[in-house]
Residue, then its C-alpha position, 0 to 999 in steps of 0.5 A: x526562428x520564425x514567429x509562432x503565436x500571438x498573445x493578448x492580455x488585459x488587466x482590470x481593476x482592482x488589480x491595476x493602479x488608479x483602476x485603469x484597464x490595461x490591454x496588450x498584445x504581441x504579434x507573430x508577424x515577421x519582425x520587418x513587417x510594419x505594425x502602424x499605430x493609426x488613429x481613425x476619427x469616428x465617422x457617421x455614414x449615410x451610405x448604408x446600402x453600400x458595402x465596405x471593402x475589407x482585405x478580400x471581401x466586402x461587408x455591409x456598411x454600418x452607420x458609425x465607424x472609424x475608418x501595408x498589405x491588409x485592410x485590418x489590424x492586429x488590435x484596436x480600441x474605441x471610445x465605446x469601450x470595445x478593445x479587441x485583439x487578433x489571435x492565431x487559431x489552430x484548428x483541425x477543420x479543413x481550410x476553405x478555399x473561398x476568400x473571407x474575412x481575416x481575423x484582422x478584418x474582424x479586429x478593424x470592423x469590431x473596433x469601429x463599432x460600439x459593443x451593441x453594434x458589434x453584437x447586432x452585426x455579427x451575432 
């Protein structure tokens, strides 16, 4: 049977022991596709006029970031309290033929920023 969906969950205090936050995610990727656990230390960038290459397109570089077949990730978290997971979305809109950011690109971009930078950059 082929994978069919992704699920993400979060458990927040006071429902957890020691008031911890628990974040979990499963993936609908094929069982033989590597899902690496990778740590990227925070970095400060002075090349704000340059672009950051994602899977298919480029986007603007932000001042601070944490730097298989794609550029993104299924889930990520950072020291600023951003914790994010990729979900499959089933819609009725026509699929655009233009290359764009993948959900996993958005996860990597989102987990590389603080919450305020994330809101300012994308919204």
